[in-house]
N, C-alpha and C positions, 0 to 999 in steps of 0.2 A: 504494500500499499503505500503511495506517495502522498504527502501532505505539505501544505505550505503554512508557515507561521510568520506572522508580521509582528515585529517587536517594535514598540513605540518609544522605547527608551533603551538604555544599556541593559545587557543581560549577561547572566553567568550560569552556566550549567556545570557543576563540579562533578568530578568522578567519584568523590568520596574515598579515594585510595591513600591520600596522604594523612599523616597524623601529627599531633603535637601542635607546635606553633603554626605549621603550614596546613592545618586542618582544612580539607575541601578546597585547596588552592589549585590543584590540578583540573584544568578544563577538560571536558570530553571532547575528543577529537577523532576524526576518522583516519584511515590509513594514509591519506595525503596531508595530514596535519591541520586539516580544517575543523574548527569547532562545529559541533552539531548537537542537536537536541533529540535524544533517544526516544523512540517510541514508547518504551516502558515507562519513562519519566512522564510523557504526556499522558498515558493511560493512568498513572497514579494521580496526577493533578486532576484529571477529569473525574476519577472515582471519588476523590476527596470532596469535590464540589457537589457531586451527585449525592454523597452522603449528607452534606450540609443542607442541601435542598429537601431531601428526604425526611430530615428531621424537622423541617419547618412546614411541610405540606400536609394538611389533612390531620385526622385522628388516628390513622393506622401506621404509626411510626415503624413497627415491626414488619408490616406488609410492605412498606415503602423500602425498607432495608433489603428485604427478600428480593425485591425488583433490581435494587442496584447490585446484589450478588448475581442475579441472572444475567445482567448485562456485562459486568466486569469480572465475574468469578468470585469465589469466597476470599474474604480478606485473610483468612487463616491458611 
C-alpha cells in the first residue's frame, strides 16, 4: 500500500534504538538514507485516535473498543 502524508511543520520519527542521553535521536531511514514514516507507526497513531474516539462516542464503550479491535487487531 502506498500513502502520502503531508507535514505542515517539522517532524521527527525516531527509531527508538538509541539509549541514555541520546534516547530516540536516531531517525528512521530507508536503505537510501532518506527519512520515512513507517506504516506500523501510522497504524499505531490511527489506532490511538480511534480508541480516543471510541471512548467519547455513545454509551457502549466496550462495544466501540471491540470495533476498534476488529479494524486494527487486538492491542495485546
